[in-house]
Structures are given as structure tokens and as C-alpha cells.
C-alpha positions in Angstrom: -12.8 34.6 -68.5 -14.7 36.8 -65.8 -14.9 34.0 -63.2 -12.9 30.9 -62.6 -14.4 27.5 -63.6 -14.2 24.1 -62.5 -11.7 22.2 -64.8 -10.9 19.0 -63.0 -12.3 17.1 -60.1 -10.2 14.3 -58.3 -10.9 11.1 -56.5 -8.4 9.1 -54.6 -8.5 5.5 -54.1 -6.3 2.6 -52.9 -7.7 0.4 -55.8 -6.3 0.9 -59.1 -9.2 -1.0 -60.4 -11.3 1.8 -59.5 -9.8 3.8 -62.6 -11.5 1.3 -64.9 -14.5 1.4 -62.7 -14.9 5.1 -63.2 -14.5 4.9 -66.9 -17.0 2.0 -67.2 -19.8 3.6 -65.1 -20.0 6.8 -66.5 -19.1 5.5 -70.1 -16.0 7.6 -70.5 -13.5 7.4 -73.2 -9.8 6.2 -73.0 -8.2 7.7 -70.0 -4.8 9.2 -69.8 -2.1 8.0 -67.4 0.0 11.1 -66.4 3.6 10.1 -66.0 4.1 13.5 -63.9 2.1 12.1 -60.9 5.0 9.7 -60.3 6.5 12.6 -58.4 3.6 12.3 -55.9 4.2 8.5 -55.5 0.8 8.0 -57.6 -0.7 6.6 -60.5 -3.7 8.0 -62.2 -6.4 7.9 -64.8 -7.6 11.2 -66.4 -10.8 11.2 -68.3 -12.4 14.1 -70.4 -16.0 15.3 -70.2 -16.2 17.8 -73.0 -13.4 20.2 -71.8 -13.5 19.1 -68.4 -11.9 16.0 -66.5 -12.3 13.5 -63.9 -9.2 11.9 -62.2 -8.6 9.1 -59.9 -5.5 8.9 -58.3 -3.9 5.7 -56.7 -0.9 5.8 -54.3 1.8 3.3 -55.3 4.3 4.3 -52.8 4.4 4.7 -48.9 3.8 7.9 -47.4 2.3 9.9 -50.0 0.0 12.8 -49.2 -2.9 10.9 -51.1 -2.2 7.8 -48.8 -2.3 9.9 -45.8 -5.7 11.5 -47.0 -7.1 8.1 -47.5 -6.0 6.9 -44.0 -7.2 10.1 -42.4 -10.5 10.1 -44.1 -11.2 6.5 -44.2 -11.9 6.9 -47.9 -14.8 9.4 -47.6 -14.4 12.5 -49.5 -12.9 13.8 -52.7 -9.3 14.7 -52.9 -8.7 17.6 -55.0 -10.6 20.3 -57.1 -8.7 22.2 -59.9 -10.1 25.6 -61.1 -9.0 27.4 -64.2 -8.4 31.1 -63.7 -6.7 33.8 -66.2 -4.8 35.7 -63.3 -2.8 33.0 -61.4 -0.6 35.6 -60.2 -3.3 37.5 -58.4 -4.5 34.2 -56.9 -0.8 33.5 -55.7 -0.7 37.1 -54.2 -4.2 36.7 -52.3 -3.1 33.3 -50.9 0.3 34.5 -49.5 -1.4 37.7 -48.1 -4.0 35.1 -46.3 -1.2 32.8 -45.1 -2.6 30.1 -47.3 0.4 27.9 -48.2 1.2 27.1 -51.7 2.6 23.5 -51.4 3.4 23.0 -55.2 3.9 25.5 -58.0 4.9 25.0 -61.7 5.3 27.4 -64.4 5.3 25.7 -68.0 4.9 27.6 -71.4 1.5 26.1 -71.7 0.3 26.2 -68.2 1.0 27.5 -64.6 -0.3 25.9 -61.5 -0.5 26.5 -57.5 -1.7 23.7 -55.1 -3.1 25.3 -52.0 -2.7 23.3 -48.7 -5.8 21.7 -47.5 -5.1 22.8 -44.0 -5.2 26.4 -44.8 -7.9 26.3 -47.6 -9.9 23.7 -46.2 -11.7 20.6 -47.2 -9.2 19.3 -49.8 -6.4 20.3 -52.1 -7.4 23.2 -54.2 -5.4 23.9 -57.5 -5.5 27.0 -59.2 -4.3 26.8 -62.9 -3.8 29.2 -65.8 -3.6 27.3 -69.1 -2.3 28.9 -72.3 -4.2 29.1 -74.6 -7.4 28.9 -72.4 -8.9 26.2 -74.1 -5.8 23.7 -73.6 -5.3 21.4 -70.8 -1.8 19.9 -70.3 -3.1 17.4 -67.6 -5.7 15.9 -69.9 -3.0 14.3 -72.1 -2.0 15.1 -75.6 -5.3 13.4 -77.2 -7.8 14.3 -74.8 -10.0 16.2 -77.4 -10.3 12.9 -79.4 -11.4 11.0 -76.3 -13.8 13.4 -74.9 -17.5 12.2 -74.1 -20.5 14.5 -73.6 -20.7 15.7 -69.9 -20.4 18.7 -67.8 -19.0 19.3 -64.2 -21.6 21.3 -63.1 -21.3 21.8 -59.3 -18.8 20.9 -56.4 -20.4 20.4 -53.0 -18.2 21.2 -49.9 -19.2 20.2 -46.4 -17.8 22.4 -43.7 -17.8 22.7 -40.0 -18.1 26.6 -40.7 -19.3 26.9 -44.3 -19.6 30.7 -44.3 -16.0 31.1 -43.2 -14.6 28.4 -45.7 -16.7 30.0 -48.5 -15.2 33.4 -47.6 -11.5 31.7 -47.8 -12.2 29.8 -51.2 -13.9 32.9 -52.6 -11.1 35.1 -51.6 -8.5 33.2 -53.8 -11.1 32.5 -56.6 -11.8 36.2 -56.5 -15.7 35.3 -56.2 -17.9 36.9 -53.5 -19.9 34.1 -51.5 -23.9 34.3 -51.4 -26.1 32.8 -48.8 -28.4 30.4 -50.8 -30.2 28.4 -48.3 -29.9 27.5 -44.4 -26.3 27.4 -43.6 -25.6 27.0 -47.4 -23.1 29.5 -49.1 -22.4 29.4 -53.0 -19.5 30.8 -55.2 -21.0 31.2 -58.6 -18.3 30.2 -61.1 -18.1 30.2 -65.0 -20.7 27.6 -66.2 -20.8 26.1 -62.6 -20.7 26.5 -58.7 -19.4 25.5 -55.6 -21.9 24.9 -52.5 -20.6 25.0 -49.0 -22.8 23.1 -46.6 -22.8 22.8 -43.0 -21.6 19.5 -41.5 -19.5 17.8 -38.9 -16.3 17.5 -41.0 -14.5 19.3 -43.7 -14.5 17.3 -46.9 -15.3 17.5 -50.6 -18.6 15.6 -50.5 -20.1 15.4 -54.1 -19.6 15.8 -57.8 -22.6 17.3 -59.7 -22.3 16.0 -63.3 -24.8 16.9 -66.3 -24.7 13.4 -68.3 -26.4 12.2 -71.5 -27.5 9.1 -70.0 -27.7 9.0 -66.3 -30.0 5.8 -66.3 -27.4 3.8 -67.9 -24.8 5.0 -65.4 -26.7 4.2 -62.5 -27.3 0.8 -64.1 -23.7 0.2 -64.6 -22.9 1.4 -61.1 -25.2 -1.2 -59.4 -23.7 -3.8 -61.6 -20.4 -2.9 -60.1 -21.7 -2.9 -56.6 -21.6 1.0 -56.0 -24.4 2.4 -53.8 -27.2 4.1 -55.7 -29.9 6.4 -54.7 -32.2 8.3 -56.7 -30.1 9.8 -59.4 -26.7 9.7 -57.2 -24.2 7.0 -56.8 -21.2 6.9 -54.5 -17.6 6.3 -56.0 -14.5 6.4 -53.9 -16.2 8.1 -51.1 -17.8 10.8 -53.2 -21.6 11.2 -54.1 -21.9 11.7 -58.0 -25.1 13.4 -58.6 -26.0 13.0 -62.3 -28.5 15.4 -64.1 -29.7 15.6 -67.6 -27.8 17.5 -70.3 -30.7 20.0 -71.1 -29.1 22.9 -73.0 -27.0 23.1 -75.9 -24.5 25.0 -73.7 -23.9 21.8 -71.7 -22.7 19.7 -74.6 -19.5 21.6 -75.1 -18.2 24.1 -72.5 -15.3 26.3 -73.4 -13.9 29.0 -71.2 -15.2 32.4 -71.4 
């Protein structure tokens, strides 16, 4: 794996019904409820798109990090982005050298992970994970391959007050050099995807771009559920979901490099 890749993008919501709403709107398979998130006072649903994942977390206890995020952001913006690497030890060393706090670490036989503090990395929680073997994914549940639906997480958009500085910080821990691709827009090119950092008034994870086999049907179902839709985008749990067509064979089944 020469570059990290987007492996999982996370929404936070106060409504448990939103877990089913996401499944219905995007035509996803059965979700996995991870008992491990109870440690954080949450319940969740994890859905597989190819070998990538979308997750909705919902606080079920008082004074959770997700609950504080929802109160602070008024439900606007994504909660967490999870990237896969083949060199987590190097990521940890870089984060420590830059004074970016690691708020949670785990090392299991099949996966290791570190969550980086959003106040230090910027915009949201960033998790860097190293799976063993590369194609596995503990957080998707034991049967995620059988429930996977076609789709690809293509891009994460991050709004930042200082997008150049934030792209530099994220790029350092991901070991990717930022490139300026537009007026006040910086890009980190990942394996099979990208992150865009865009100038704005408040730091947050603003949009998830998904290549989907039937965007029209998704938008129709989103409108049925009362979600805001415009063009080929819909808004779910405070995050804009931009839908694009699956137009290459590679988009049907992404695997780590």
C-alpha cells in the first residue's frame, strides 16, 4: 500500500432511526452493530460498500464524545474518518512528534488503530488503522463480505478556516504531500480516493463522495424520507453525500494496494 486509503466514514446522530434511514436510502445490506462501541457510550450500524464502510453512531449514554460533538456542531458535519495504512507505527511517531494527541489506541492480532484528537488534527476524529491481512476489516463485523453492496468511498471534503495548514497536518500523519488544486483548495491524493480541504468559516467534515450504481434511486428514496436533496447530492445527519456513477471496473471492487 503506497498511499493510505479511505476505509470508513462515520456519521453521528441523536436518532437511532437514522441507522435504518441510511441503509434504506443508499440501498445497503444488513448492518453490523459493533458491541465494542459501548465503551464510548454508543450504539451503531456499520454498512459495507465493496470493502469500504459507512457507519452511523448514536449516543445512548450521557456525556459521550459523540454527544458533545452533536451539541457543539448542532448536528452539522461528519464525526470521524478512518484511514488504512501499512505503517501505523510511523503514523504514531509523526503524530507524537507534532504534538497531536492520540486519544485511543488498540493493538489486536488482526488490527491496530489510533484515534487522533480532533482539537489537534482538526475538523473531526481521524483514525489511522493497520489491518492484518490488508483486505480484512474487524470493524465491519464477521460477515461483512456477504452483506457488501457495490459502491466506493471516493472523496472526503473537509472545510477549514485555514485549509492549507490543515492539509499539511493531515498530510504529515498520512505521509502524503498536499497539492493546491484550486483557489483555497488543497488535496491529499490517496489510494483510490482523495481528501479535499476547502476554505470555510468553521472546521468540519462536510461531504462524503460515493460512487454508487443507482444514484437516481438513492435520491428518490432520500426525498421519500424527507432528506434535503439538490442535484446529485443529499444531506444526511448534517453531511452532504455527493453521488457519482460507478464508471470503471476498478470502482466495483476496491482492494488495498
